[in-house]
C-alpha positions as CSV (number, residue, x, y, z in Angstrom):
1,M,144.2,121.7,133.6
2,I,148.0,121.3,133.0
3,G,150.4,123.9,131.9
4,K,154.1,123.3,130.7
5,G,156.5,126.0,129.6
6,K,160.1,126.3,128.6
7,S,162.4,128.3,126.5
8,I,163.7,127.0,123.4
9,S,166.1,127.7,120.6
10,H,164.8,125.9,117.8
11,T,161.7,128.1,117.0
12,K,160.9,126.8,113.5
13,A,161.2,123.1,114.2
14,S,159.0,123.3,117.2
15,M,156.5,125.4,115.6
16,S,156.3,123.2,112.4
17,Y,155.0,120.5,114.8
18,G,152.6,122.9,116.2
19,W,151.3,123.6,112.7
20,N,151.1,120.0,111.6
21,Q,147.8,119.4,109.9
22,E,148.0,115.7,110.4
23,K,146.9,116.3,114.2
24,D,144.2,118.5,113.1
25,A,146.1,121.6,114.3
26,E,143.8,124.7,114.2
27,I,145.1,128.4,115.0
28,V,143.4,129.8,117.8
29,L,145.3,133.0,118.5
30,K,147.7,135.1,116.6
31,E,149.5,138.3,118.0
32,F,151.4,141.0,116.0
33,L,152.0,138.4,113.5
34,H,151.2,138.2,109.6
35,G,153.1,135.2,108.3
36,D,151.0,132.0,107.2
37,S,153.7,129.4,107.7
38,P,156.3,128.3,110.3
39,V,159.1,129.9,108.0
40,E,157.3,133.3,108.0
41,I,156.4,133.3,111.6
42,T,159.9,132.2,112.7
43,Q,161.4,135.3,110.5
44,E,159.0,137.6,112.2
45,F,160.0,136.4,115.4
46,K,163.7,136.5,114.6
47,M,163.2,140.2,113.5
48,L,163.0,141.2,117.4
49,Q,165.2,138.4,118.5
50,D,168.2,139.9,116.6
51,Q,167.8,142.9,118.9
52,N,169.2,140.7,121.9
53,Y,171.9,138.6,120.8
54,H,172.8,137.7,124.1
55,C,169.7,135.4,124.5
56,K,170.1,132.2,122.6
57,K,166.8,130.2,123.9
58,N,164.7,133.1,122.9
59,T,161.3,131.8,122.1
60,L,158.8,130.4,124.9
61,S,157.2,127.3,124.2
62,F,153.9,126.2,126.3
63,V,151.5,123.3,126.3
64,I,148.1,123.9,128.0
65,S,146.2,120.6,128.3
66,P,142.6,120.6,129.7
67,T,141.6,117.4,130.9
68,I,139.9,115.2,128.2
69,E,136.4,115.6,129.5
70,D,137.0,119.5,129.8
71,G,138.4,119.3,126.2
72,K,135.4,117.6,124.7
73,S,133.1,120.6,125.2
74,L,135.8,123.5,124.4
75,N,135.1,125.1,121.1
76,K,137.6,127.5,119.6
77,K,136.4,130.8,121.1
78,E,136.6,129.3,124.6
79,L,140.1,127.9,123.7
80,E,141.2,131.3,122.5
81,A,139.8,132.8,125.9
82,I,142.0,130.1,127.8
83,T,145.2,131.0,125.8
84,R,144.8,134.7,126.3
85,Q,143.8,134.4,130.0
86,F,147.2,132.1,130.4
87,I,149.3,135.0,128.5
88,K,147.8,137.5,130.9
89,E,148.8,135.4,134.0
90,M,152.1,134.7,132.7
91,Q,152.6,138.6,132.0
92,L,153.4,138.0,128.5
93,K,150.9,140.5,126.7
94,D,152.0,143.0,123.8
95,R,154.3,140.1,122.5
96,Q,154.5,138.1,119.5
97,A,152.4,135.0,119.9
98,I,150.8,132.4,118.1
99,A,148.7,129.1,119.2
100,F,147.3,125.9,117.7
101,V,145.0,123.7,119.2
102,H,145.6,119.9,118.7
103,Q,142.8,117.5,118.8
104,D,144.6,114.1,118.1
105,K,143.8,111.2,120.5
106,D,140.8,112.7,121.8
107,H,143.0,115.0,123.8
108,K,142.4,118.5,123.0
109,H,145.5,120.6,124.0
110,I,147.1,124.0,122.9
111,H,150.5,124.6,121.9
112,L,151.5,128.1,122.5
113,Y,154.4,129.9,121.4
114,V,155.7,133.6,122.5
115,N,158.5,135.5,121.4
116,R,160.9,135.9,124.5
117,I,162.1,139.3,123.1
118,D,159.6,141.9,123.3
119,F,159.5,145.1,121.2
120,K,162.1,147.0,122.9
121,G,164.6,144.0,122.8
122,V,164.2,142.8,126.4
123,A,164.3,139.3,126.9
124,Y,161.7,137.7,129.4
125,N,162.9,136.4,132.8
126,D,162.2,132.6,132.3
127,S,163.2,131.4,135.8
128,F,161.1,128.8,137.4
129,I,159.0,129.2,134.0
130,G,157.8,125.3,134.4
131,K,156.4,125.9,137.8
132,R,154.7,129.3,136.9
133,S,153.1,127.9,133.7
134,Q,151.6,125.0,136.1
135,Q,150.2,127.9,138.6
136,A,148.9,130.0,135.7
137,A,146.9,127.2,134.2
138,E,145.7,126.5,137.7
139,K,144.2,130.1,138.0
140,V,142.9,129.9,134.4
141,A,141.0,126.7,135.0
142,K,139.6,128.0,138.5
143,Q,138.6,131.4,136.6
144,M,137.2,129.3,133.6
145,G,135.3,126.7,135.7
146,L,137.5,123.9,134.5
147,T,139.1,121.1,136.5
148,T,142.2,121.8,138.1
149,V,145.4,119.5,138.4
150,R,144.6,119.5,142.2
151,Q,141.2,118.2,141.6
152,V,142.2,115.5,139.5
153,Q,145.0,114.5,141.8
154,F,142.6,114.4,144.7
155,E,140.4,112.0,142.6
156,K,143.1,109.9,141.9
157,E,144.4,109.7,145.4
158,F,140.4,108.9,146.7
159,N,140.1,106.1,143.9
160,L,143.4,104.7,144.8
161,R,142.5,104.6,148.4
162,E,139.4,102.8,147.4
163,I,141.4,100.3,145.4
164,R,143.6,99.7,148.2
165,T,140.7,99.2,150.7
166,E,139.1,96.6,148.2
167,I,142.1,94.7,147.6
168,K,142.8,94.5,151.4
169,R,139.2,93.3,151.9
170,R,139.6,90.6,149.2
171,H,142.9,89.4,150.8
172,D,141.4,89.1,154.1
173,L,138.4,87.5,152.5
174,T,140.7,84.8,150.6
175,M,142.7,84.0,154.1
176,K,139.2,83.2,156.0
177,Q,137.4,81.7,152.8
178,F,140.2,79.4,151.6
179,K,142.6,79.4,154.1
180,P,145.6,79.0,151.7
181,K,148.3,76.6,152.5
182,S,150.9,78.0,150.0
183,F,151.8,80.9,148.2
184,D,150.6,79.1,144.9
185,A,147.3,78.4,146.5
186,Y,147.0,82.1,147.6
187,I,147.7,83.2,144.2
188,K,145.0,80.9,143.0
189,D,142.5,81.7,145.5
190,M,143.0,85.7,145.3
191,Q,142.2,85.1,141.4
192,V,139.0,83.5,142.4
193,N,138.3,86.6,144.3
194,G,138.9,88.7,141.3
195,V,142.6,90.0,142.2
196,K,145.4,88.9,140.1
197,V,148.5,88.1,142.1
198,I,151.9,88.5,140.3
199,P,155.0,87.3,141.8
200,T,158.3,89.4,141.4
201,I,161.2,87.0,140.7
202,N,164.8,88.2,140.6
203,N,167.5,86.8,138.4
204,Q,168.4,84.7,141.1
205,N,165.1,82.7,140.8
206,K,164.3,84.3,144.0
207,L,160.7,85.4,144.9
208,Q,161.0,89.0,146.1
209,G,157.3,90.0,146.6
210,F,153.8,90.3,145.1
211,R,152.1,92.8,143.0
212,F,148.5,93.0,142.9
213,E,146.4,93.9,140.0
214,F,143.0,95.0,140.4
215,D,140.5,97.3,138.4
216,G,143.1,98.7,136.1
217,H,145.8,99.4,139.0
218,N,148.8,97.5,139.5
219,L,150.3,97.9,143.2
220,K,153.1,96.6,145.3
221,G,151.8,94.6,148.3
222,S,153.4,97.1,150.8
223,E,151.6,99.6,148.8
224,V,148.1,98.1,149.4
225,H,148.6,97.6,153.2
226,R,151.5,97.0,155.5
227,N,150.2,93.5,156.2
228,M,150.2,92.5,152.6
229,S,154.1,92.6,152.1
230,L,155.4,88.9,151.0
231,G,156.7,88.4,154.7
232,N,153.4,89.2,156.3
233,I,151.5,87.1,153.9
234,G,154.0,84.5,154.5
235,K,153.4,84.6,158.4
236,Q,149.8,84.4,158.0
237,M,150.1,81.3,155.9
238,S,152.8,79.7,158.5
239,G,150.1,79.2,161.2
240,I,148.4,76.7,158.8
241,N,151.3,75.1,157.0
242,G,154.4,76.8,158.3
243,A,156.6,73.7,159.1
244,S,156.4,72.8,155.2
245,I,158.3,76.0,154.6
246,L,161.0,74.8,156.9
247,K,161.1,71.0,155.9
248,G,164.7,70.2,155.5
249,N,165.6,73.4,156.1
250,K,164.8,74.4,152.6
251,A,163.6,77.7,151.6
252,S,162.1,76.8,148.2
253,I,158.4,77.1,147.3
254,N,156.3,76.2,144.2
255,L,154.6,78.7,141.9
256,A,152.6,77.8,139.0
257,E,154.5,74.4,138.8
258,K,157.9,76.2,139.1
259,V,160.1,75.8,141.8
260,V,161.5,79.2,143.3
261,D,163.5,80.1,146.5
262,L,162.7,82.6,149.0
263,T,165.2,85.4,149.8
264,P,167.2,84.7,152.8
265,N,165.5,87.8,154.6
266,L,162.0,86.4,153.9
267,A,162.9,82.7,155.0
268,L,164.4,83.9,158.3
269,K,161.4,86.3,158.8
270,I,158.9,83.5,158.5
271,T,161.1,80.8,160.4
272,K,161.4,83.1,163.4
273,F,157.5,83.8,163.3
274,I,157.1,80.0,163.1
275,I,159.3,79.2,166.1
276,K,157.8,81.8,168.2
277,K,154.3,80.7,167.2
278,A,155.4,77.1,168.2
279,I,157.2,78.1,171.7
280,D,153.9,80.3,172.3
281,K,152.0,77.0,171.9
282,G,154.5,75.0,173.8
283,V,155.6,72.9,170.9
284,G,159.2,71.9,170.9
285,Y,161.3,71.6,167.8
């Protein structure tokens, strides 16, 4: 569950959004309020806010978002309980407050508005309110057995590690199985093994790198593995057909029937590797 919070001055406009019936808004909490419209609620807020003319951003706006999967099973009573517990964790009890649940786009989430000015005319300290909102949401999620942000992040990181490993495995398989002799062949061979390789070409028509698209993820080569940067892939292929890269001292290659240039740094890196490999084998240039 994610919690976001900030202080705002445009109470009526923001609350009108929360009350937008097109988003299937439903009131799940109303504290110390009687109005039945954004205008009426804003006026009730203002009666207390007028006691503290120094505070300009005098309404607190929060969004509490359970994960999509958690949200599917949460009913109105449970959403109210989440909101009340969040208010308690933020130390905002005994204040005017109203909360709506939105259920548009299959992502159930709560919009909560709390009067920053209490019944004594004192303004709530909103220092680090964004961070504190997230911490409060984490606590509420744990207390109510819901998924926390840390759990979601862990799952994302775990899945990303699996994706990186699988792309690298398919890269190694491509090199061993097809032994591509050019970047163009490498792209086609990786496609056979289920990975889409997308060249990154700058405005000077120079190849800067590759991105790898697999199972809904799109990663730079260096993000997949250090050996999958463009330069390192070039080195792996240079042992097979490296001389062609240097032929006529040209640093151009064919990609999808289009001629593009290698960046100077990449061309130099591959050149040095080819020369070193040739020297190691006792071959002169």
